[in-house]
Kinemage of the C-alpha trace (Angstrom):
@kinemage 1
@onewidth
@group {chain A} dominant
@subgroup {mainchain}
@vectorlist {calphas} color= white
{ca asn a 1} P -4.031 8.178 21.325
{ca trp a 2} L -1.810 5.179 20.726
{ca leu a 3} L -2.766 1.639 21.715
{ca pro a 4} L 0.085 -0.845 22.215
{ca arg a 5} L -0.256 -4.211 20.525
{ca thr a 6} L 1.355 -7.054 22.423
{ca glu a 7} L 1.985 -9.169 19.334
{ca pro a 8} L 3.271 -8.172 15.901
{ca pro a 9} L 1.365 -8.958 12.736
{ca glu a 10} L 2.023 -12.484 11.529
{ca val a 11} L 4.681 -12.842 8.882
{ca gly a 12} L 4.951 -15.712 6.390
{ca ala a 13} L 6.238 -18.974 7.802
{ca gly a 14} L 9.521 -20.455 6.641
{ca gly a 15} L 12.012 -19.077 4.167
{ca pro a 16} L 12.851 -15.480 3.466
{ca thr a 17} L 10.012 -13.086 2.867
{ca val a 18} L 9.939 -11.185 -0.383
{ca tyr a 19} L 9.423 -7.624 0.757
{ca asp a 20} L 11.046 -5.273 3.212
{ca trp a 21} L 8.105 -5.021 5.611
{ca ser a 22} L 9.192 -8.277 7.287
{ca ala a 23} L 12.214 -6.497 8.754
{ca arg a 24} L 9.928 -4.008 10.497
{ca ala a 25} L 7.731 -6.856 11.733
{ca gly a 26} L 10.816 -8.441 13.287
{ca ala a 27} L 11.518 -5.208 15.137
{ca ala a 28} L 7.931 -5.221 16.389
{ca val a 29} L 8.737 -8.301 18.466
{ca val a 30} L 11.137 -6.200 20.525
{ca arg a 31} L 8.958 -3.136 20.879
{ca pro a 32} L 5.162 -3.111 20.826
{ca trp a 33} L 3.467 -2.418 17.535
{ca leu a 34} L 1.585 0.826 17.998
{ca val a 35} L -1.669 1.652 16.267
{ca arg a 36} L -4.150 4.467 16.598
{ca pro a 37} L -7.645 3.342 17.648
{ca trp a 38} L -9.117 4.352 14.266
{ca gln a 39} L -6.598 2.115 12.500
{ca glu a 40} L -8.074 -1.038 14.030
{ca gly a 41} L -10.951 -1.025 11.513
{ca ala a 42} L -8.668 0.111 8.710
{ca arg a 43} L -6.971 -3.276 8.459
{ca val a 44} L -10.302 -4.894 7.559
{ca his a 45} L -10.657 -2.367 4.715
{ca glu a 46} L -7.176 -3.168 3.408
{ca met a 47} L -7.854 -6.918 3.587
{ca ser a 48} L -10.814 -6.455 1.234
{ca ile a 49} L -8.593 -4.393 -1.074
{ca val a 50} L -6.009 -7.186 -1.113
{ca gln a 51} L -8.726 -9.773 -1.808
{ca ala a 52} L -9.951 -7.701 -4.769
{ca leu a 53} L -6.337 -7.271 -5.936
{ca leu a 54} L -5.750 -11.029 -5.908
{ca glu a 55} L -8.989 -11.608 -7.829
{ca gln a 56} L -7.892 -9.028 -10.399
{ca val a 57} L -4.467 -10.668 -10.738
{ca gln a 58} L -6.097 -14.088 -11.236
{ca ser a 59} L -8.414 -12.641 -13.875
{ca glu a 60} L -5.602 -10.845 -15.748
{ca val a 61} L -3.349 -13.922 -15.782
{ca glu a 62} L -6.200 -16.118 -17.042
{ca arg a 63} L -7.094 -13.522 -19.692
{ca ala a 64} L -3.462 -13.440 -20.869
{ca gly a 65} L -3.427 -17.250 -21.053
{ca his a 66} L 0.001 -17.409 -19.428
{ca pro a 67} L 0.822 -20.717 -17.693
{ca gly a 68} L 3.673 -19.368 -15.499
{ca arg a 69} L 3.366 -18.351 -11.875
{ca val a 70} L 3.212 -14.757 -10.624
{ca val a 71} L 6.690 -13.596 -9.600
{ca ala a 72} L 5.938 -10.007 -8.549
{ca leu a 73} L 3.208 -7.391 -8.329
{ca his a 74} L 3.830 -3.676 -8.662
{ca leu a 75} L 1.317 -1.372 -6.979
{ca val a 76} L 0.979 2.394 -6.822
{ca ile a 77} L -0.672 3.627 -3.615
{ca gly a 78} L -0.738 7.401 -3.290
{ca arg a 79} L 0.003 8.933 0.088
{ca leu a 80} L -3.397 10.638 0.137
{ca ser a 81} L -5.326 7.504 -0.894
{ca gly a 82} L -6.344 6.670 2.663
{ca val a 83} L -4.884 3.169 2.294
{ca his a 84} L -2.370 1.934 4.886
{ca val a 85} L 0.550 0.389 3.006
{ca asp a 86} L 1.693 -1.789 5.923
{ca ala a 87} L -1.819 -3.222 6.218
{ca ile a 88} L -1.781 -3.991 2.475
{ca arg a 89} L 1.548 -5.793 2.878
{ca phe a 90} L 0.253 -7.742 5.862
{ca gly a 91} L -2.966 -8.634 4.027
{ca phe a 92} L -1.003 -9.717 0.968
{ca asp a 93} L 1.193 -11.977 3.091
{ca val a 94} L -1.841 -13.599 4.700
{ca leu a 95} L -4.151 -13.875 1.682
{ca ser a 96} L -1.724 -14.580 -1.143
{ca ser a 97} L -0.475 -17.903 0.253
{ca asp a 98} L -3.506 -19.717 -1.212
{ca ser a 99} L -3.589 -17.781 -4.481
{ca ile a 100} L -1.901 -17.509 -7.848
{ca ala a 101} L 0.412 -14.921 -6.245
{ca ala a 102} L 1.777 -17.274 -3.555
{ca gly a 103} L 5.425 -16.416 -2.968
{ca ala a 104} L 5.315 -13.355 -5.225
{ca ala a 105} L 7.188 -10.175 -4.372
{ca leu a 106} L 5.102 -7.102 -3.624
{ca tyr a 107} L 6.530 -3.749 -4.677
{ca ile a 108} L 4.661 -0.613 -3.679
{ca glu a 109} L 5.364 2.893 -4.911
{ca cys a 110} L 3.861 5.684 -2.759
{ca pro a 111} L 3.832 8.930 -4.744
{ca lys a 112} L 3.265 12.221 -2.995
{ca ala a 113} L 0.567 14.626 -4.055
{ca arg a 114} L 1.316 18.047 -5.511
{ca cys a 115} L -0.447 21.260 -4.599
{ca his a 116} L -0.745 23.772 -7.453
{ca cys a 117} L -1.795 27.334 -6.684
{ca ala a 118} L -3.646 29.371 -9.330
{ca ala a 119} L -2.966 32.626 -7.431
{ca cys a 120} L 0.837 32.546 -7.125
{ca gly a 121} L 1.623 29.789 -9.626
{ca gly a 122} L 3.523 27.811 -7.011
{ca glu a 123} L 3.582 24.043 -6.922
{ca arg a 124} L 5.005 21.824 -4.226
{ca glu a 125} L 4.809 18.274 -2.932
{ca ile a 126} L 2.546 17.722 0.053
{ca asp a 127} L 2.221 14.842 2.514
{ca glu a 128} L -1.298 15.656 3.666
{ca ile a 129} L -4.398 17.483 2.461
{ca val a 130} L -4.079 21.262 2.631
{ca ile a 131} L -6.817 23.890 2.344
{ca gly a 132} L -4.570 26.712 1.233
{ca cys a 133} L -1.410 27.269 -0.748
{ca pro a 134} L 1.639 26.465 1.394
{ca asp a 135} L 3.399 29.494 -0.145
{ca cys a 136} L 0.802 32.299 -0.256
{ca gly a 137} L -2.204 30.906 1.676
{ca ser a 138} L -4.650 31.263 -1.236
{ca ala a 139} L -7.558 28.814 -1.390
{ca ala a 140} L -7.284 28.683 -5.206
{ca ile a 141} L -5.431 25.385 -5.178
{ca thr a 142} L -5.636 22.117 -7.025
{ca ile a 143} L -4.360 18.855 -5.547
{ca arg a 144} L -2.771 16.652 -8.194
{ca gly a 145} L -1.941 12.981 -7.721
{ca gly a 146} L -1.231 11.170 -4.486
{ca gln a 147} L -4.636 9.443 -4.474
{ca glu a 148} L -3.785 6.505 -6.746
{ca leu a 149} L -4.597 2.896 -5.963
{ca leu a 150} L -3.361 0.957 -8.990
{ca leu a 151} L -2.124 -2.462 -9.974
{ca gln a 152} L 0.660 -1.195 -12.200
{ca ser a 153} L 2.090 -4.489 -13.430
{ca ile a 154} L 2.239 -8.244 -12.928
{ca glu a 155} L 5.520 -10.092 -13.476
{ca leu a 156} L 5.134 -13.697 -14.606
{ca glu a 157} L 7.599 -16.560 -14.652
{ca glu a 158} L 8.737 -17.557 -18.130
């Protein structure tokens, strides 16, 4: 099910990068970057998300009337959101270079979802969608959180 990629995703040219994903990209030079076939189309989806994010950042900075440059963006991307965080980081690196967020740090929080069971009252963190309570098996469950896709904050230079 895995397709080897012979080249890693491109990482920003020159100077240190501003987020930890670059270290993993460096490791990808040594060993092939592996993707599942269904992930090939996913990167296009994330690129459009990054484009919309950059447009939103531009709009918010203009609305605030702040003349400084963007220093950092803080995102919340839930683990059940269906969004690939590495693809977001790659897309940000590629698309932000010609934007108001050029050179900005990208911080991403990835909260887990919680499964609450009405039958046994149990609640636990989950990494993937479940159809029954992990404790008692009941289908009377509610999934809370883990599906966020938010621009939490924008840090601007003074």
